[in-house]
N, C-alpha and C positions, 0 to 999 in steps of 0.2 A: 655463629657465636656458640661456644660450647655450653652445655647445661651447667647450672650451678653445682658445686660439689655436694652440697647438702640441701636437698629440696624437701621441704616438709609436706605432709599430706595436705595441710591447709593451702600451701602454695600451689600444689598440683591441682587441687579442686578450683582454686581461683583462676588458674590458667584455663582450665576446662570451661569455667563459667564465661570467661572473656571470649573464648573461641565460639561457644554457643551463641552468645550475644551477637558476635560478628556474623554468624550464619543466619540468625534471625534478620539482621539488618540487610544482608544481601538478598534475602528472600522477598523483601518488600518490592511490589510492583512487577514480579516475574510471573510468567505463565505457568511454571511448574515449580512446586515446592514439595517438601517432604514433611510429614508430621512427626514430631519427636514426642513419643509418649513416655518412653523410659530411656535411661542411659545406663548402660552397664560399664563400670570402670573396674579394671583389674590392676592393682598396684602391687609391686613387690617392694616391701619395706624391710629395713634392717633396724634392729634395736642394738645400739652400740653401747657397751659399758666400758669405760676407760678408767683404769686405776691410776691415780696420781696421789701418791702418799697415802693418806687414809680417806680420800674423797673419791666417790664414785659418781659418774654422770651417765644417765641413760637418755637417748634421743630416738624418736621415731622419724625416719627419713625414707623417702623414696630412693630405691637403690640407684646409685650412679657410679660411674667408674671413678676410682680413687685409690689411694694407697692407705693401708692400715698402719696405725702406730703400734710400737712395741707395747706389750702388756695391755692389749685391748681385746675385747671379744665382741663379735657381731653375730647375731642370730637373724636369719632371713625368714620373713613371713609373707605369704600371699594373702592379700585382702581383696575381696570382691564387694563392690558397692553397687546397689541398684538405686538409681536416682530418678525422680520424676520431675522434669523441668516445669516451672510455672512462671508465667509472665505476671508481673505485679498487676493486680486488679482483674485477672482473667482466670477462668477455669477451663478454657479451651486448650486442646493440645497445641504445642508450640510449632509453628511453621518454620522450617529452616531451609536454607539454600546455600549454594557455593558459587564461586566465580563461574561464569559462562553458563 
């Protein structure tokens, strides 16, 4: 399935959260796990301004492949986030695992 054309930062972080929750679930009951103390996320986002009559609209989106419209401008920015995962009710580092 191709990625959505306009993926917001919130949607990208939500997807990351779901994947980390899946990794935590897979780690349950395994002999080997990894502790996740921090997560570094690098996103390339674009701020798009589209001119339609006298109205301007600006959006922050994770860069995806797509086609630009006439009379629009896109500025690309790199954003680096350092996140510290926490399980609800715990201060311990998060154990994560993967298949096999």
